[in-house]
KOLTI-72211 format. One line per 3 residues: number of its first residue (from 1); their letters; for each residue x, y, z of C-alpha. Coordinates in pm, 1 decimal. Example, Ala and Ser with C-alpha at 12.3 -4.5 7.8 and 13.67 -1.06 7.14 Angstrom:
# KOLTI-72211
1 = as = 1230.0 -450.0 780.0; 1367.0 -106.0 714.0
# end
This chain:
# KOLTI-72211
1 = myh = 4780.6 13549.1 3494.8; 4835.0 13230.6 3699.1; 4626.5 13036.1 3449.0
4 = div = 4837.8 13169.6 3159.6; 5159.6 13063.2 3331.9; 5022.5 12717.4 3413.1
7 = sky = 4891.4 12680.0 3058.7; 5227.7 12776.1 2905.7; 5411.6 12541.9 3142.6
10 = tdf = 5173.6 12255.7 3065.5; 5213.2 12314.5 2691.2; 5591.6 12315.0 2736.3
13 = vvt = 5589.8 11988.3 2933.6; 5357.1 11816.3 2686.9; 5565.2 11940.1 2392.5
16 = rkv = 5885.4 11809.4 2551.7; 5725.6 11469.8 2617.4; 5607.5 11446.4 2257.3
19 = rkm = 5955.6 11537.6 2133.9; 6113.8 11264.7 2347.4; 5867.6 10995.3 2246.3
22 = kll = 5951.5 10787.5 1940.6; 5682.9 10828.8 1677.9; 5614.7 10569.3 1410.4
25 = gar = 5470.0 10633.3 1067.6; 5226.7 10403.3 888.9; 5503.0 10206.3 715.3
28 = ava = 5683.2 10137.0 1045.6; 5358.2 10044.6 1222.5; 5261.9 9807.2 940.8
31 = arl = 5606.2 9644.9 960.1; 5571.0 9594.2 1336.2; 5230.0 9436.3 1284.7
34 = avs = 5367.7 9224.0 998.4; 5095.8 9350.5 762.7; 5095.6 9564.4 450.5
37 = ksk = 5030.7 9935.8 471.0; 4695.6 9887.4 295.6; 4599.2 9620.7 553.1
40 = lyn = 4687.9 9869.4 829.2; 4458.0 10128.8 670.3; 4181.4 9866.2 644.9
43 = mla = 4229.9 9787.7 1014.4; 4204.0 10159.9 1092.5; 3885.0 10192.8 887.0
46 = krq = 3731.3 9898.2 1074.7; 3853.2 10037.1 1409.1; 4063.3 9725.0 1465.9
49 = fpq = 4368.7 9939.3 1543.0; 4380.7 10274.2 1726.0; 4366.2 10588.7 1516.6
52 = api = 4687.0 10791.0 1508.3; 4677.7 11031.5 1802.5; 4933.1 11262.0 1637.7
55 = rlp = 4934.7 11418.8 1294.1; 5232.5 11604.7 1153.3; 5171.4 11944.0 991.4
58 = ggs = 5138.9 11778.1 647.9; 4874.1 11541.5 786.0; 5093.2 11231.4 813.1
61 = prw = 4972.0 11005.3 1094.3; 5208.3 10913.3 1377.2; 5170.3 10662.0 1659.0
64 = pee = 5380.9 10662.0 1975.2; 5601.6 10352.3 1975.2; 5475.5 10263.2 2324.4
67 = lvd = 5112.9 10260.9 2205.7; 5192.5 10027.5 1915.0; 5397.7 9791.6 2132.7
70 = awi = 5123.7 9781.8 2398.2; 4860.1 9703.8 2133.6; 5073.6 9422.2 1991.7
73 = erh = 5132.5 9274.2 2337.3; 4763.5 9295.8 2431.5; 4660.5 9119.5 2111.6
76 = rvr = 4934.7 8858.9 2144.2; 4797.3 8768.7 2489.2; 4441.4 8762.4 2354.7
79 = rad = 4543.5 8537.8 2066.4; 4725.5 8300.6 2303.9; 4415.5 8283.0 2526.3
82 = nld = 4202.1 8188.8 2225.6; 4437.8 7903.2 2136.3; 4389.2 7732.0 2474.2
# end
C-alpha cells in the first residue's frame, strides 16, 4: 500500500513538472538552432542533437526548453574554444 501511495505521488509530481515545463516542437527547436527542420532531423539521425525525451500522444517529438537552451550554450562555448 505504501508503495502504491508513493508511486501515485511520484507520478503526480512528475506530471505537474512536465506540465509546467515549456516544451518545444521540432519547428521551434530548429528555429532556435538557426537550422531548417530537415537539418534538425539529420542532426538527430547522426546523434548530433539529443533525441526528444517526450512524445505527445500523436507521436510528435517535444524537447524541454531548458534542454535546448543548455545544448545551445554548451555548443556555443565549445565553438568559441575551437576558435582560440
